[in-house]
gemmi code that builds the backbone of each chain (N, CA, C; Angstrom):
import gemmi

chains = {
    "A": [
        ("MET", (89.934, 66.082, 113.964), (89.921, 66.861, 113.059), (88.769, 68.069, 112.509)),
        ("LEU", (87.264, 67.191, 112.057), (86.426, 67.706, 112.546), (85.694, 68.441, 113.094)),
        ("SER", (86.005, 67.353, 113.991), (85.681, 68.696, 115.713), (85.846, 69.832, 115.648)),
        ("GLN", (87.401, 69.932, 115.977), (88.331, 71.000, 115.868), (87.424, 72.327, 114.763)),
        ("GLN", (86.976, 71.939, 113.396), (86.822, 72.485, 112.959), (85.392, 73.215, 112.736)),
        ("ALA", (84.736, 72.765, 113.475), (83.638, 72.416, 114.413), (83.337, 73.629, 115.340)),
        ("GLU", (84.301, 73.407, 115.999), (85.007, 74.225, 117.518), (85.578, 75.372, 116.861)),
        ("ILE", (85.956, 75.838, 116.037), (86.130, 77.354, 115.409), (84.895, 77.863, 114.457)),
        ("VAL", (84.253, 76.632, 114.596), (82.729, 78.021, 113.462), (82.055, 78.250, 114.728)),
        ("LYS", (81.778, 77.404, 115.779), (80.837, 77.635, 117.232), (81.021, 79.012, 117.227)),
        ("GLU", (82.740, 78.869, 118.047), (83.475, 79.909, 118.253), (83.310, 81.634, 117.702)),
        ("PHE", (83.477, 80.864, 116.344), (83.053, 82.489, 115.646), (81.811, 82.966, 115.726)),
        ("LEU", (80.574, 81.946, 115.265), (79.208, 82.738, 115.357), (78.874, 83.016, 116.599)),
        ("ALA", (79.407, 82.274, 117.841), (79.513, 83.090, 118.844), (79.495, 83.760, 118.482)),
        ("LEU", (81.057, 84.370, 118.824), (81.349, 85.463, 118.527), (81.032, 87.234, 117.956)),
        ("ARG", (79.910, 86.331, 116.310), (80.097, 87.139, 115.248), (78.176, 87.882, 116.337)),
        ("GLN", (77.528, 87.048, 116.736), (77.280, 87.663, 117.072), (77.263, 88.207, 118.737)),
        ("GLU", (77.843, 88.120, 119.528), (77.822, 89.556, 120.709), (78.716, 90.591, 119.911)),
        ("TRP", (79.682, 91.007, 118.736), (79.993, 91.833, 117.836), (78.678, 91.995, 117.083)),
        ("GLU", (77.284, 91.628, 116.593), (75.995, 92.475, 115.834), (75.837, 92.934, 116.794)),
        ("ARG", (75.664, 92.031, 118.622), (74.374, 92.863, 119.022), (75.010, 93.554, 119.125)),
        ("GLU", (76.173, 94.204, 120.015), (76.968, 95.347, 121.249), (77.211, 96.379, 119.346)),
        ("VAL", (77.461, 96.246, 118.862), (78.441, 97.271, 118.238), (77.334, 97.902, 116.852)),
        ("ALA", (75.731, 97.330, 116.361), (75.032, 97.385, 115.843), (74.523, 99.097, 114.743)),
        ("GLY", (74.576, 99.641, 116.312), (74.182, 101.196, 115.934), (75.621, 101.968, 116.141)),
        ("ALA", (77.087, 101.509, 115.933), (77.937, 102.082, 115.955), (78.312, 102.847, 114.525)),
        ("SER", (78.943, 103.913, 114.064), (79.005, 104.157, 112.581), (79.821, 104.836, 112.550)),
        ("ILE", (80.819, 104.342, 112.888), (82.124, 104.281, 113.629), (83.411, 103.092, 112.863)),
        ("VAL", (83.672, 102.789, 112.197), (84.252, 101.355, 112.019), (85.167, 101.004, 112.764)),
        ("ALA", (85.912, 101.780, 113.356), (87.025, 102.077, 114.452), (86.348, 101.707, 115.712)),
        ("GLU", (85.327, 101.760, 116.252), (84.180, 101.340, 117.248), (83.965, 100.130, 116.961)),
        ("LYS", (83.409, 99.593, 115.885), (83.106, 98.659, 115.128), (83.959, 97.577, 115.357)),
        ("THR", (85.807, 97.717, 114.777), (86.931, 96.952, 114.614), (87.778, 97.293, 116.547)),
        ("SER", (87.198, 97.863, 116.382), (87.880, 97.782, 118.229), (87.558, 96.572, 119.106)),
        ("HIS", (86.121, 96.574, 119.263), (85.553, 95.612, 119.871), (86.094, 94.442, 120.257)),
        ("PRO", (86.198, 94.052, 121.096), (86.643, 92.814, 121.943), (86.448, 91.390, 121.159)),
        ("ALA", (85.473, 91.346, 120.850), (84.512, 89.978, 119.852), (85.144, 90.543, 118.780)),
        ("TYR", (85.088, 91.741, 117.862), (85.609, 90.948, 117.001), (87.721, 90.718, 116.593)),
        ("GLN", (88.154, 91.891, 117.836), (89.764, 91.322, 118.015), (89.603, 90.134, 118.158)),
        ("LYS", (88.696, 89.441, 118.497), (89.140, 87.850, 119.207), (88.958, 87.221, 117.626)),
        ("ILE", (87.947, 87.576, 116.958), (88.203, 87.304, 115.571), (89.217, 87.011, 114.790)),
        ("VAL", (89.516, 88.002, 114.844), (90.697, 88.732, 113.933), (92.155, 87.385, 114.887)),
        ("ASP", (92.455, 87.851, 115.547), (93.386, 86.616, 116.667), (93.064, 84.815, 116.135)),
        ("MET", (91.247, 84.852, 115.612), (91.656, 83.151, 115.228), (92.249, 83.388, 114.640)),
        ("GLY", (92.582, 83.767, 113.342), (94.133, 83.429, 112.111), (92.837, 83.177, 111.197)),
        ("THR", (93.929, 82.450, 109.912), (93.535, 82.497, 108.565), (92.211, 81.264, 109.350)),
        ("ALA", (92.375, 80.739, 110.087), (91.272, 79.868, 109.677), (89.819, 80.132, 109.818)),
        ("VAL", (90.327, 81.412, 109.968), (88.428, 81.803, 109.605), (88.415, 82.741, 108.222)),
        ("ILE", (89.302, 82.877, 107.494), (89.167, 83.288, 106.714), (88.019, 82.757, 105.373)),
        ("PRO", (87.177, 81.875, 105.473), (86.754, 81.232, 105.107), (85.596, 81.319, 105.458)),
        ("LEU", (85.331, 81.872, 106.681), (83.639, 82.406, 107.841), (83.683, 83.053, 107.846)),
        ("LEU", (85.016, 84.348, 107.286), (84.523, 85.869, 106.963), (84.023, 85.541, 105.856)),
        ("LEU", (84.373, 85.268, 104.555), (84.126, 85.816, 103.400), (82.596, 84.801, 102.926)),
        ("ARG", (82.576, 83.958, 104.124), (80.660, 83.460, 103.951), (80.026, 84.136, 104.801)),
        ("GLU", (80.206, 85.331, 105.444), (80.057, 86.294, 105.871), (79.409, 87.628, 104.595)),
        ("LEU", (80.485, 88.038, 104.372), (80.258, 88.949, 103.181), (79.531, 88.767, 102.374)),
        ("GLU", (79.751, 87.023, 101.944), (77.855, 86.496, 100.279), (77.333, 86.535, 101.193)),
        ("LEU", (76.909, 86.520, 102.045), (75.019, 86.794, 102.362), (75.161, 87.286, 103.089)),
        ("ARG", (75.887, 88.494, 103.264), (75.383, 89.748, 104.566), (76.557, 90.357, 104.698)),
        ("PRO", (77.016, 91.461, 103.685), (77.672, 92.739, 103.470), (78.153, 93.175, 104.797)),
        ("ASN", (79.136, 93.149, 105.395), (78.908, 93.601, 106.403), (80.959, 94.197, 107.009)),
        ("HIS", (80.995, 94.785, 107.989), (82.550, 95.680, 108.864), (83.704, 94.000, 109.106)),
        ("TRP", (83.516, 93.530, 107.753), (85.020, 92.214, 107.971), (86.573, 92.604, 107.286)),
        ("PHE", (86.394, 93.503, 106.634), (87.171, 93.630, 105.944), (88.905, 94.251, 106.107)),
        ("ALA", (88.276, 95.472, 107.766), (89.490, 95.849, 108.522), (90.514, 94.219, 108.838)),
        ("ALA", (88.647, 92.840, 109.551), (89.642, 91.529, 109.942), (90.394, 91.132, 108.668)),
        ("LEU", (89.498, 90.672, 107.881), (90.344, 90.150, 106.032), (91.775, 91.152, 105.944)),
        ("ARG", (91.444, 92.276, 106.264), (93.298, 92.769, 105.677), (94.681, 92.538, 107.161)),
        ("ALA", (94.053, 92.657, 108.066), (94.651, 91.766, 108.867), (95.869, 90.939, 108.972)),
        ("ILE", (94.284, 89.791, 109.064), (94.570, 88.020, 108.847), (95.471, 88.148, 107.882)),
        ("THR", (95.404, 88.183, 106.648), (95.729, 88.432, 104.771), (97.205, 89.190, 104.554)),
        ("GLY", (96.740, 90.916, 105.090), (97.513, 91.125, 104.598), (96.952, 92.220, 103.899)),
        ("ALA", (96.063, 91.271, 102.133), (95.829, 91.661, 101.658), (94.765, 92.484, 101.379)),
        ("ASN", (94.370, 93.661, 100.245), (93.446, 94.744, 100.089), (92.984, 94.175, 99.083)),
        ("PRO", (92.291, 93.973, 98.124), (92.073, 93.832, 97.281), (90.969, 94.841, 97.151)),
        ("ILE", (90.620, 96.236, 97.111), (89.781, 96.957, 96.895), (90.326, 98.572, 96.206)),
        ("GLN", (89.573, 98.325, 95.569), (90.181, 99.956, 94.831), (89.644, 100.947, 95.226)),
        ("PRO", (90.433, 101.957, 95.198), (90.186, 102.799, 95.513), (88.834, 103.253, 95.153)),
        ("GLU", (88.211, 103.414, 94.215), (86.269, 104.061, 93.357), (85.463, 102.896, 94.359)),
        ("GLN", (85.830, 102.459, 95.020), (85.330, 101.237, 95.584), (85.496, 101.209, 96.602)),
        ("ARG", (86.135, 102.512, 97.646), (85.709, 102.934, 98.956), (84.398, 103.426, 99.410)),
        ("GLY", (84.014, 102.952, 100.401), (82.783, 103.045, 101.245), (81.559, 102.209, 100.415)),
        ("ARG", (81.563, 101.788, 99.523), (80.479, 100.430, 98.595), (80.726, 99.093, 99.226)),
        ("THR", (79.216, 98.735, 100.601), (79.995, 97.939, 101.373), (80.236, 96.981, 99.928)),
        ("LYS", (78.687, 96.979, 99.471), (78.166, 95.353, 98.171), (79.680, 95.035, 97.803)),
        ("GLN", (80.216, 96.804, 97.361), (81.230, 95.953, 95.689), (82.425, 95.507, 96.636)),
        ("MET", (82.936, 96.644, 97.624), (84.234, 95.635, 98.540), (84.147, 94.045, 99.121)),
        ("ALA", (83.102, 93.471, 99.686), (82.437, 92.301, 99.400), (82.572, 91.630, 98.317)),
        ("GLU", (82.348, 92.212, 97.467), (82.198, 91.204, 95.748), (83.741, 90.902, 95.516)),
        ("SER", (84.880, 92.225, 96.042), (86.200, 92.398, 95.759), (86.881, 91.199, 96.500)),
        ("TRP", (86.698, 90.983, 97.811), (86.868, 90.172, 97.736), (86.848, 88.263, 98.487)),
        ("LEU", (85.370, 88.495, 97.464), (84.992, 87.207, 97.668), (85.901, 86.869, 96.126)),
        ("LYS", (86.350, 87.444, 95.227), (86.768, 87.000, 94.488), (88.415, 87.282, 94.548)),
        ("TRP", (88.787, 87.731, 94.973), (89.908, 87.516, 95.763), (90.378, 85.993, 96.695)),
        ("GLY", (89.641, 85.581, 97.737), (88.849, 84.302, 97.975), (89.297, 82.622, 97.344)),
        ("LYS", (88.155, 83.669, 96.084), (87.994, 82.525, 94.894), (89.792, 82.388, 94.431)),
        ("GLU", (90.570, 83.565, 93.811), (92.153, 83.115, 93.583), (92.602, 82.557, 94.859)),
        ("ASN", (92.568, 82.760, 95.648), (93.642, 82.908, 96.458), (93.250, 81.406, 96.652)),
        ("GLY", (92.045, 80.096, 96.317), (91.550, 78.433, 96.771), (90.892, 78.332, 98.166)),
        ("TYR", (90.666, 79.808, 98.411), (89.955, 79.314, 99.301), (87.711, 79.294, 98.599)),
        ("GLU", (87.756, 78.133, 99.638), (85.595, 77.675, 99.231), (84.998, 78.158, 101.308)),
        ("TRP", (83.727, 78.786, 100.531), (83.957, 78.644, 102.293), (82.030, 78.144, 101.622)),
    ],
    "B": [
        ("MET", (60.555, 91.572, 120.966), (61.220, 93.187, 120.099), (61.896, 93.137, 119.268)),
        ("SER", (61.962, 94.051, 118.060), (62.544, 93.917, 117.061), (63.951, 93.982, 117.777)),
        ("ARG", (65.583, 93.402, 116.603), (66.698, 94.213, 116.925), (66.663, 95.410, 117.256)),
        ("ILE", (66.621, 96.851, 116.275), (66.182, 98.131, 116.926), (66.232, 98.829, 117.827)),
        ("ASP", (65.025, 98.249, 118.472), (63.928, 98.485, 119.560), (64.782, 98.525, 120.636)),
        ("SER", (65.119, 96.595, 120.353), (66.310, 95.900, 121.604), (67.969, 97.124, 120.953)),
        ("TRP", (68.513, 97.093, 120.445), (69.158, 98.577, 120.622), (69.114, 99.398, 121.517)),
        ("ILE", (68.033, 100.641, 120.989), (68.485, 100.954, 121.549), (67.973, 101.531, 122.634)),
        ("GLY", (66.364, 100.061, 123.003), (66.428, 100.302, 124.630), (67.518, 99.999, 125.898)),
        ("THR", (69.127, 100.008, 124.653), (69.943, 99.396, 125.486), (71.534, 99.936, 126.119)),
        ("TYR", (71.562, 101.090, 124.154), (72.113, 102.056, 124.023), (71.808, 103.068, 124.094)),
        ("CYS", (70.064, 103.599, 124.297), (70.105, 105.102, 124.089), (68.833, 105.556, 124.666)),
        ("PRO", (68.478, 105.714, 126.276), (67.516, 105.435, 127.399), (66.850, 106.698, 127.052)),
        ("ASN", (67.273, 107.500, 126.746), (66.551, 108.986, 126.686), (65.364, 108.943, 125.064)),
        ("LEU", (65.868, 107.184, 124.161), (64.624, 107.454, 122.975), (63.829, 106.534, 123.405)),
        ("SER", (62.824, 106.869, 124.246), (61.209, 105.903, 124.464), (60.700, 105.601, 123.511)),
        ("PRO", (60.393, 104.236, 123.756), (59.552, 103.743, 122.722), (58.231, 105.157, 122.748)),
        ("GLY", (58.000, 104.538, 121.274), (56.630, 105.490, 120.886), (56.932, 106.599, 119.741)),
        ("SER", (58.726, 107.286, 121.341), (59.094, 108.296, 120.417), (59.931, 108.555, 118.981)),
        ("TYR", (60.180, 107.547, 118.621), (60.496, 107.571, 117.290), (60.046, 106.061, 116.495)),
        ("GLN", (60.720, 106.429, 115.306), (59.631, 105.888, 114.341), (60.676, 105.121, 112.924)),
        ("VAL", (60.602, 104.413, 112.660), (61.522, 103.551, 111.954), (61.256, 103.967, 110.401)),
        ("THR", (62.749, 104.206, 109.954), (61.853, 104.952, 108.116), (62.429, 104.031, 107.722)),
        ("SER", (63.394, 102.704, 107.577), (64.167, 102.262, 106.027), (64.126, 100.752, 106.998)),
        ("SER", (64.843, 100.049, 105.917), (64.897, 98.692, 106.233), (66.572, 99.076, 106.519)),
        ("ALA", (67.231, 97.351, 108.124), (67.923, 97.562, 108.229), (69.869, 97.139, 107.308)),
        ("THR", (70.413, 97.615, 107.155), (71.480, 97.253, 105.818), (73.312, 99.169, 106.209)),
        ("SER", (73.760, 98.170, 105.818), (75.297, 98.331, 105.961), (76.155, 99.128, 105.118)),
        ("ASP", (74.843, 99.728, 104.229), (75.373, 99.604, 102.704), (75.431, 101.602, 103.274)),
        ("TYR", (75.018, 101.886, 103.816), (75.409, 103.461, 104.323), (75.748, 103.252, 105.757)),
        ("ASN", (76.172, 104.760, 106.669), (75.869, 104.875, 108.051), (75.618, 107.149, 108.087)),
        ("CYS", (75.359, 106.840, 108.981), (74.492, 107.983, 109.844), (75.533, 109.904, 109.090)),
        ("ILE", (76.232, 108.895, 108.915), (77.235, 110.511, 108.156), (77.048, 110.576, 106.833)),
        ("ALA", (76.450, 109.660, 106.187), (76.420, 109.351, 105.261), (74.659, 110.039, 104.519)),
        ("TRP", (74.120, 109.306, 105.203), (72.788, 109.219, 105.006), (72.303, 111.437, 105.716)),
        ("ALA", (73.524, 111.603, 106.594), (72.807, 113.157, 106.682), (73.156, 114.378, 105.408)),
        ("ALA", (74.569, 113.524, 104.868), (75.142, 114.196, 103.315), (73.584, 113.475, 101.981)),
        ("GLN", (72.814, 112.894, 102.279), (72.003, 112.186, 101.870), (71.805, 111.101, 100.606)),
        ("SER", (72.915, 110.526, 100.959), (73.708, 109.147, 100.714), (73.334, 108.331, 100.871)),
        ("ASP", (72.249, 107.164, 100.027), (72.092, 105.534, 101.022), (72.890, 105.179, 100.124)),
        ("ASP", (74.274, 105.409, 99.265), (74.810, 103.485, 98.904), (76.090, 103.811, 98.848)),
        ("CYS", (76.419, 104.547, 100.199), (77.781, 104.930, 100.504), (78.221, 104.660, 101.509)),
        ("TRP", (79.649, 104.235, 102.797), (79.697, 104.414, 103.723), (81.379, 105.577, 104.092)),
        ("TRP", (80.740, 106.697, 105.419), (81.662, 107.603, 105.341), (82.132, 107.391, 106.126)),
        ("ASP", (83.359, 107.075, 106.508), (83.992, 106.598, 108.191), (86.099, 107.400, 106.939)),
        ("PRO", (86.120, 108.253, 108.484), (87.605, 108.906, 108.383), (88.442, 107.899, 109.026)),
        ("THR", (87.414, 107.200, 110.453), (89.059, 105.800, 111.036), (89.138, 104.623, 109.357)),
        ("ASP", (88.542, 104.458, 108.357), (88.974, 102.819, 108.209), (89.014, 103.240, 106.408)),
        ("PRO", (90.298, 103.197, 106.064), (90.860, 103.353, 105.095), (89.992, 103.146, 103.755)),
        ("ASP", (89.111, 101.338, 103.779), (88.489, 101.483, 103.039), (86.965, 102.117, 103.625)),
        ("GLN", (86.815, 103.398, 103.920), (85.279, 103.618, 103.643), (85.460, 105.492, 102.724)),
        ("TYR", (84.870, 105.069, 102.885), (84.279, 107.062, 101.612), (85.464, 107.601, 102.759)),
        ("TRP", (85.763, 109.356, 102.194), (86.001, 110.315, 103.860), (86.845, 111.224, 101.984)),
        ("PRO", (85.998, 112.987, 102.062), (86.081, 112.975, 101.280), (87.587, 113.768, 100.863)),
        ("ASP", (88.142, 113.256, 99.949), (89.453, 113.442, 99.962), (90.148, 114.449, 100.278)),
        ("GLU", (90.208, 115.425, 100.206), (90.919, 116.850, 100.944), (90.651, 117.001, 101.865)),
        ("VAL", (89.968, 116.017, 102.880), (89.566, 116.334, 104.116), (89.836, 115.639, 104.599)),
        ("SER", (91.020, 115.855, 106.350), (91.969, 115.160, 106.909), (91.025, 114.063, 107.666)),
        ("ARG", (91.751, 112.374, 107.387), (91.135, 111.275, 107.800), (91.097, 111.133, 109.480)),
        ("LYS", (90.387, 112.410, 110.511), (90.983, 112.042, 111.684), (89.227, 112.300, 112.392)),
        ("LEU", (88.807, 111.728, 113.878), (87.983, 110.895, 114.272), (87.530, 112.588, 115.015)),
        ("THR", (87.531, 113.706, 114.733), (87.381, 114.717, 114.741), (86.675, 115.987, 114.800)),
        ("LEU", (85.855, 116.379, 115.818), (84.729, 117.629, 115.229), (85.177, 118.813, 114.054)),
        ("GLU", (86.419, 118.982, 114.165), (86.903, 119.694, 113.139), (87.019, 119.446, 111.477)),
        ("ALA", (87.834, 118.214, 111.815), (87.268, 117.411, 110.929), (85.913, 116.610, 109.718)),
        ("PHE", (85.283, 116.197, 110.829), (83.603, 116.256, 110.256), (83.039, 118.141, 110.142)),
        ("ILE", (83.365, 118.679, 110.327), (82.760, 120.156, 109.900), (83.174, 120.458, 108.659)),
        ("GLU", (84.801, 119.330, 108.762), (85.395, 120.090, 107.284), (84.747, 119.133, 105.768)),
        ("ALA", (84.130, 118.059, 106.746), (83.557, 117.132, 105.833), (81.949, 118.298, 104.892)),
        ("TYR", (81.503, 118.361, 106.047), (80.452, 118.526, 105.478), (80.301, 120.137, 104.872)),
        ("GLN", (81.233, 120.694, 104.982), (81.535, 122.050, 104.335), (81.997, 121.554, 102.503)),
        ("THR", (82.739, 120.971, 102.567), (82.336, 119.962, 101.652), (81.415, 120.553, 100.174)),
        ("LEU", (80.543, 120.449, 101.313), (79.228, 119.968, 100.567), (77.915, 121.483, 100.664)),
        ("GLY", (78.835, 122.795, 100.794), (78.182, 123.800, 100.807), (77.874, 124.457, 102.741)),
        ("TYR", (78.130, 123.036, 103.507), (77.373, 123.495, 105.178), (77.951, 124.439, 105.439)),
        ("VAL", (78.029, 125.217, 106.320), (78.837, 125.952, 107.508), (77.629, 126.183, 109.202)),
        ("PRO", (78.818, 126.487, 109.903), (78.376, 126.376, 110.895), (77.378, 127.798, 111.742)),
        ("CYS", (76.073, 126.778, 111.846), (75.283, 127.562, 112.853), (75.084, 127.135, 114.202)),
        ("ASN", (74.340, 128.005, 115.390), (73.744, 127.752, 115.899), (72.676, 126.984, 116.677)),
        ("SER", (72.098, 127.419, 116.155), (70.712, 126.177, 116.498), (70.084, 125.494, 115.721)),
        ("VAL", (69.005, 124.784, 116.794), (68.501, 123.688, 115.784), (66.657, 123.635, 115.628)),
        ("GLN", (66.959, 124.850, 115.800), (65.288, 125.246, 114.960), (64.857, 125.317, 114.086)),
        ("TYR", (63.982, 124.706, 113.525), (64.043, 124.590, 111.790), (64.260, 126.423, 111.010)),
        ("GLU", (64.325, 126.459, 110.172), (64.744, 127.026, 109.264), (64.031, 127.293, 107.648)),
        ("PRO", (63.335, 127.778, 106.619), (62.382, 127.467, 105.920), (63.697, 128.300, 105.408)),
        ("GLY", (63.579, 127.160, 103.767), (65.364, 126.819, 102.983), (66.599, 126.523, 103.367)),
        ("PHE", (66.432, 125.662, 104.581), (67.608, 125.375, 104.892), (67.860, 123.936, 105.015)),
        ("GLN", (69.155, 123.230, 104.440), (68.776, 121.972, 105.650), (70.223, 121.710, 106.652)),
        ("LYS", (69.544, 121.322, 107.815), (70.417, 121.462, 108.991), (71.115, 120.173, 109.330)),
        ("VAL", (71.961, 119.468, 110.039), (72.518, 119.079, 110.283), (73.252, 118.555, 111.333)),
        ("ALA", (73.087, 117.513, 112.320), (73.687, 118.081, 113.888), (74.511, 116.613, 114.035)),
        ("ILE", (75.927, 117.742, 114.543), (76.983, 116.015, 115.461), (77.287, 116.167, 116.394)),
        ("TYR", (76.700, 114.564, 116.904), (77.448, 115.302, 117.893), (78.938, 113.720, 118.272)),
        ("THR", (79.033, 114.034, 119.775), (80.304, 113.998, 120.316), (80.345, 113.273, 121.450)),
        ("LYS", (81.351, 112.498, 121.409), (81.155, 112.669, 123.404), (82.378, 112.358, 123.729)),
        ("PRO", (82.714, 112.493, 124.842), (81.257, 113.087, 125.968), (80.415, 114.079, 126.068)),
        ("ASN", (79.540, 114.037, 126.095), (78.270, 115.301, 126.569), (78.377, 116.241, 125.182)),
        ("GLY", (78.893, 115.770, 123.513), (78.722, 116.773, 123.179), (79.993, 117.890, 122.976)),
        ("GLU", (81.630, 117.983, 124.075), (82.941, 118.079, 123.538), (83.495, 118.557, 122.543)),
        ("PRO", (83.430, 119.781, 122.338), (84.067, 120.140, 120.794), (85.425, 119.016, 120.840)),
        ("ASP", (86.283, 118.832, 121.884), (87.503, 118.342, 121.176), (86.830, 116.531, 121.669)),
        ("GLY", (85.946, 116.561, 122.105), (85.591, 115.081, 121.977), (85.208, 114.562, 120.764)),
        ("GLU", (85.236, 113.287, 120.460), (84.995, 112.289, 119.035), (83.766, 112.225, 118.223)),
        ("PRO", (83.852, 112.862, 117.342), (82.876, 112.359, 116.596), (82.156, 110.417, 116.796)),
        ("THR", (80.386, 110.431, 117.224), (80.197, 109.310, 116.993), (78.886, 109.324, 116.382)),
        ("HIS", (77.960, 110.490, 115.869), (77.192, 110.723, 115.188), (76.280, 112.001, 114.362)),
        ("VAL", (75.986, 111.601, 113.129), (75.329, 112.777, 113.290), (73.810, 112.046, 112.415)),
        ("ALA", (73.284, 113.222, 111.759), (71.603, 113.725, 112.227), (71.086, 114.698, 111.004)),
        ("ARG", (70.231, 114.274, 110.431), (70.041, 115.430, 109.227), (68.790, 116.064, 109.613)),
        ("GLN", (67.775, 116.546, 109.861), (66.328, 117.783, 109.925), (65.705, 117.885, 108.716)),
        ("LEU", (64.449, 117.194, 108.948), (63.763, 117.093, 107.942), (62.764, 118.592, 107.751)),
        ("PRO", (61.725, 118.273, 106.925), (61.203, 119.404, 107.286), (60.032, 119.967, 108.281)),
        ("SER", (60.221, 118.767, 108.598), (58.570, 118.743, 109.885), (59.380, 118.944, 111.026)),
        ("GLY", (60.689, 119.512, 111.617), (61.367, 119.822, 112.111), (62.373, 119.082, 113.092)),
        ("ARG", (62.038, 117.293, 112.622), (62.056, 115.894, 113.213), (63.349, 115.890, 112.561)),
        ("TRP", (64.372, 115.188, 112.907), (65.621, 114.598, 112.312), (65.960, 113.195, 112.155)),
        ("THR", (65.866, 112.735, 110.863), (66.718, 111.649, 110.542), (67.974, 111.257, 110.892)),
        ("SER", (67.801, 109.754, 111.723), (69.730, 109.120, 111.879), (69.583, 107.731, 111.077)),
        ("LYS", (70.667, 106.922, 110.743), (71.133, 105.750, 110.490), (71.360, 105.425, 111.424)),
        ("MET", (71.017, 104.587, 112.193), (71.793, 104.302, 113.315), (72.704, 103.095, 113.228)),
        ("GLY", (73.609, 103.040, 112.915), (75.105, 102.729, 112.315), (74.295, 101.452, 111.522)),
        ("SER", (74.846, 100.231, 111.447), (74.426, 99.501, 110.072), (72.747, 98.620, 110.469)),
        ("LEU", (71.493, 99.607, 111.699), (70.470, 99.286, 111.602), (69.558, 99.835, 110.378)),
        ("GLU", (68.357, 100.642, 111.502), (67.954, 101.291, 110.328), (67.828, 102.588, 110.649)),
        ("ASP", (67.086, 102.937, 109.606), (66.755, 105.288, 109.662), (66.193, 105.097, 110.875)),
        ("ILE", (65.794, 105.830, 111.743), (64.986, 106.214, 112.501), (64.353, 107.832, 112.575)),
        ("GLU", (63.470, 108.499, 112.168), (63.326, 109.647, 112.481), (63.025, 110.334, 113.891)),
        ("HIS", (63.109, 111.697, 114.891), (63.397, 111.049, 115.942), (63.988, 113.083, 116.667)),
        ("GLU", (63.687, 113.482, 118.119), (64.400, 114.761, 118.340), (64.919, 114.351, 118.137)),
        ("VAL", (66.356, 115.756, 118.339), (66.980, 115.886, 118.287), (68.262, 115.438, 119.551)),
        ("ASP", (68.222, 116.041, 120.588), (67.980, 115.994, 121.988), (68.323, 114.466, 122.519)),
        ("ALA", (67.279, 113.503, 121.404), (66.537, 112.221, 122.437), (68.127, 111.636, 122.186)),
        ("LEU", (68.551, 111.285, 121.186), (69.775, 110.684, 121.089), (70.864, 110.648, 122.660)),
        ("ARG", (70.717, 111.403, 123.322), (71.833, 112.177, 123.779), (72.010, 111.307, 125.447)),
        ("GLY", (73.074, 111.346, 125.664), (73.239, 109.646, 126.134), (74.715, 108.962, 126.062)),
        ("PHE", (74.751, 108.229, 127.468), (76.653, 107.396, 127.814), (76.654, 107.046, 125.877)),
        ("TYR", (76.037, 106.389, 125.166), (76.478, 106.524, 123.765), (76.996, 107.207, 122.653)),
        ("TYR", (76.159, 107.659, 122.167), (76.615, 109.283, 120.902), (76.432, 110.224, 122.069)),
        ("GLY", (76.669, 110.827, 123.228), (77.468, 111.826, 123.638), (76.326, 112.806, 122.944)),
        ("ALA", (76.421, 114.081, 122.698), (75.221, 114.559, 122.285), (75.562, 116.238, 121.537)),
        ("VAL", (74.830, 116.542, 121.605), (74.801, 117.674, 119.577), (76.005, 118.723, 120.530)),
        ("ALA", (76.701, 118.490, 119.719), (78.427, 119.268, 119.446), (78.099, 120.847, 118.667)),
        ("GLN", (77.969, 120.141, 117.044), (78.127, 121.575, 116.278), (76.280, 121.088, 115.266)),
        ("ILE", (76.183, 122.258, 115.112), (74.607, 122.088, 114.425), (75.668, 123.369, 112.666)),
        ("LEU", (75.745, 122.103, 111.950), (76.098, 123.249, 110.035), (74.365, 123.040, 109.496)),
        ("LYS", (74.144, 124.416, 108.474), (72.946, 125.085, 107.744), (73.878, 124.638, 106.491)),
        ("GLN", (72.588, 124.044, 105.275), (72.935, 124.960, 103.852), (71.828, 125.481, 103.528)),
        ("PHE", (72.289, 125.816, 102.919), (70.758, 126.232, 102.115), (70.707, 126.195, 100.967)),
        ("VAL", (69.545, 125.368, 100.736), (68.860, 124.205, 99.857), (67.948, 125.278, 98.534)),
        ("SER", (66.561, 125.431, 99.419), (65.800, 126.297, 98.521), (65.024, 126.867, 99.011)),
        ("PRO", (64.177, 128.127, 98.676), (63.027, 127.770, 99.133), (61.805, 126.243, 99.245)),
        ("SER", (61.697, 126.513, 98.026), (60.908, 125.130, 97.111), (61.035, 124.543, 98.013)),
        ("ALA", (62.023, 123.832, 98.285), (62.036, 122.305, 99.131), (61.504, 122.163, 99.850)),
        ("ASP", (60.979, 123.217, 101.001), (60.472, 122.677, 102.650), (59.087, 122.737, 101.092)),
    ],
}
model = gemmi.Model(1)
for chain_id, residues in chains.items():
    chain = gemmi.Chain(chain_id)
    for i, (resn, *xyz) in enumerate(residues, 1):
        res = gemmi.Residue()
        res.name, res.seqid = resn, gemmi.SeqId(i, " ")
        for name, pos in zip(("N", "CA", "C"), xyz):
            atom = gemmi.Atom()
            atom.name, atom.element = name, gemmi.Element(name[0])
            atom.pos, atom.b_iso = gemmi.Position(*pos), 0.0
            res.add_atom(atom)
        chain.add_residue(res)
    model.add_chain(chain)
structure = gemmi.Structure()
structure.add_model(model)
structure.setup_entities()
């Protein structure tokens, strides 16, 4: 079980690194989220929710579409649109309320 | 080599080392579209419902929608990239090759020096020449817009 979790973390970190390296200069979110590495992370499903929440806590980035796709939720309020840190905080609150630990 | 220098070296071949200056820290708090609109605390983007986009403008990744977004701030189309005292200019890039029906990729804002400032996605701001971003990644300038500010803004 531990090794399976370790494999998930290893795969996630490799995909995150590839994604960050290749779309860092993109300003259009659709370009960032359509990247194959990002889509592979989405395809990993609920197992990566704690990893995405940890990313949002440590260094907020565009993981919002992935969390929306995996969870079907969206805790972001209209007045928070575009405010990356506020959006991250809303997802972290959602994570705690839904029993996730990261 | 820094992360931004490495990224530019790969994706912006016409932006040669020494021809641009890094002028901020890297952040995902704002993007080039916001920075061109003089905002450094918000990510403007029509393609994601969680990002800011002016309410009255359609959420489409088109040059027309981008022009309309800046028109909400008072910008109007113009034809020259040359600096004009009293005016603020922004350049909208589309790919491929700056085609009017291409997809917007980037926006830069002119500085009083005549050079341009760009937020590079989630990386830093840089100062550069307007044509130096031309290439396979950002395409080329498709539209210049200008807004009257005031002679004293120079």
